[in-house]
N, C-alpha and C positions, 0 to 999 in steps of 0.2 A: 181615331182622334178625339172625337167629341167627349168619349167616356173618360178621357184622359184630362178633362179641363179642370183647372183649379176652380174651388169654391167662388172666388173673386171674379175669375174669368166666366163661368157659368153667370153670376150675378149681372155682368156686364151684356152678356149674349142676350139675357132674359129681358133686360131693360131695352136694349137695340131693338128687339123682336118686337116688342109690344109699341114702341113708338112709331114702328113703321106702319102699324093700322092706323095712324093720322094720314098718312099720304094717299092722296086719291088721285084718279087718273088726268093726266093733263097737267099736273103740277109742274112748277119751276121750284127747285129745292136748293138750299145750302147744305153743303155735305161738309160736316166738321173734320176735325183733325184730332188723332190720338188713339188709344187703344179701344176705348169704347165705342166710337165713332167709327172705326175699321169694322167692327161688328154690325153697325147700322150699315154700311155700304153692301156688306155681305149679304143681310137680310133683304135689302132693296133689290139686290140683283137676283135673288132667289124669287122676289115677288114678279120681276121682270120675266125672268124666264118661264114660271110656272103659271102666270095668270094673264102676261102679256100685258103688264101695266106699262103704260105711256108717260115717261116722266124725263125730265132734265136736269141734271145737276151743276151746281157751281161749287167747285173743290174751294177749300180753304188754304190749302198747301199743294206742293208738288206732290208730295207722298199720297195725300188723297186722290189726286188726279190720277196718278199712276195705278193706285188700286182700282179706281172707279173704271178705268178704261180696261184693265186687265180682267175685269168680271162683268164686263158688258152692260156698264151703266152708262147713258150717254151725258156727255158734259159739254159746258159751254163757258164762257166768261160772264162775269158780272155786267160788263159793258153791253154785251149782246143781250142777257136776259132783261136788262134794266131793273126790274124789281122781282121779289121772289115771294111764293105764297108761304113757303115754311123753311126754317132752317132747324136741323137736328144736329147737334154737338155734345161733346162730354162738358166736363167741368173737373176742375182740382178740388174745389170747395163749394158750397152754396149753403145759404142760411135760410131761416125760415122765412124771408121776404123775397127768396130767391135771388137775392143778390150772389154772385159768382166771383170766384177767383178762376181766371183761365191763363194758359200760357205755359205750362207745363211744357207742351210739345212745340214752344217756340213758334206757334203760329198766331198769337194772339191779334197781330193787326189785321191780317185778311179775315180771321173769324169775327172780329168785332164790326168790320165793314159789312161783311156778309150778313151777319146777325141783324144789324140795325137796317138794312135794305130788306127786310122780310117782312111780313103780316104777322108772322108770330114765330117765335123760337121756343123749340123743347129740348131742354137738356137731358141727357141719359146719363145715370150714374150708378155705381153701386153704394150701398148703404153708408159706407165708411166715408164718403164725400160729404154727407149730411152732418153741419156742424151749428152748434150754437151761435158762435162768433167767428167771423173770419180771421184768417192770420196764421194759423198754423202753418199752412202750407206757404212757403214763399211765394212772394207777391212780383210777377214778372214785369219788367217795364222795359220796353223796346227803344233803343236810344241809336243814334246816328254815330258811327264809328269815328268822326271827327270830334277831336276834344271829349273823348267818352270819359277820360278821368277827371276833366272838370265838371261835367254832367254829373259824374257820379258824387263829387263832392258837394254840388248844389243838393242833389238828393238827400245826401245825408244831413246837410245844414238844415233843409227844409223839415225833415222828421222831428227836428228837437222841438218843434212846436205843436207836434200832432200827437193825437191819442192812440199811442202805440206802445206796445209793450217793450220791443227791442228794436234797435236801429243798425243792424249789421246789413250791409250792402256789399254784394259780391258779383263779379263778372262771370258770366256763365261760359264755360270753356267746352271745346271738343277736342280733346286730347291736349297737346301743348298749346293749342291755337284758340282764340276765342270763337265761340260758336256764332256762326254768321246766319240770319235767318234768309228766307226766301225773297225779302226786300233788300237783302245786303245789310242788314243792319245788326247790332249787338244786343245782347239781352243783360240787364241789371237784376239779379234776383233780391228783393229786400225781406230779410228774414225777420219779420216783425212780432211774430208770436200771438199779437192780439192786435185787431184793427178797431177802435172804438166806433170811428165814424167813417165808414166806407165812401160814402157820399163825398165829404169834404175831402178825403185822401185823394180820390180819383180826380177832383177838379183841380187840386194843389199841383199836384204831380204834373198834369199837362201843361201847366203854365211855364215848366222849366224848361229853358232854352236846350235843345238837344235831345228832348225827350219826343219820341214820336207817338207813344200810346202807352197806356198800362193794361194790366190785366184785370181790372175790376170792372165787370159788368153791372151796371145799375140799370134797373128799372128796363132791361132788354128780355130776360127770360119771361116766359108766360105760364110754361108748364114743366114740371119735373117728373121724369119718369125714373123709379128707384127699383133696381132689381136685387132680389135677395137670393142667396144659394139655395133657400129650400124650394123655390118655385114660386113663390110671391113676387107680386109687382105691385108696387104703389105709385099712384097718379095723383099729382098734386097740381091744383089749378090756382095760380096766386090771384087771378081776377074774378072768379068766381067764390073763391074760398073753399071748393070741394076737394075731398080726398076719397079716392077710390082705391080699392084694393082687389085685386083679382089674381090668378095665377094664369102661367102661360107655359102651353106644353112644352117640353124639352125631347126634343126627338133627335137622338144621336146618328140616325143615319140620314139626316138631311143632306142634301146637296151643298147646303152652307158650308160645309166642313170638307168637301171634296177636294179643292185645293190646299189644303193644310196637311194632306198625307204625305 
């Protein structure tokens, strides 16, 4: 199965594997949601099995909780954990200041709560997520179902005065019905194409009645680990300004792939 991985999946796996090197025994971890985060949970489970690593994770979605339980990664709630040492999660886009767009997996609310309740956040991604300016990926905004069409209209009206290239707003669907998040809310996707001032946009969106949270993560991410299909991994630290590049061994026979057969 490992040999059949696409280049992008290989890059995601390499980023995830490198990021788990930051995990130390006894840590309380935020476990992200999405395809790259799923690789991280697999890598973490492998370290638990092979090294006896003792950690406990706080999942950011029901999907991640199910995967962690299936693979033998101990989990708890944020209320029980209180505060976390580290959160590792993916991103849909990140810029040079490590500002993020997240929420493609519709888990942005729990992801942001968990990330901000951590001493450190590490983002894992393939190189395609690295952008000069945020906005090509639609910005998710979580809204309560009551009056969502009014909220949508208010969002559209607000965007007129902001530095964005496009202002199309759509309700995310799951088949013929609106997609419902783990917190029983809806997602509006803002097709902005370019976000000139992410910090301003994040603040303004959260002032709109009906908006629960938006997918802009500003000043939350500390390190990004970028995987490349050729085996290279780039580690950027926004606090120190350091950029490291190394290689991660890709082992096709690793136990990490056993449950994918």
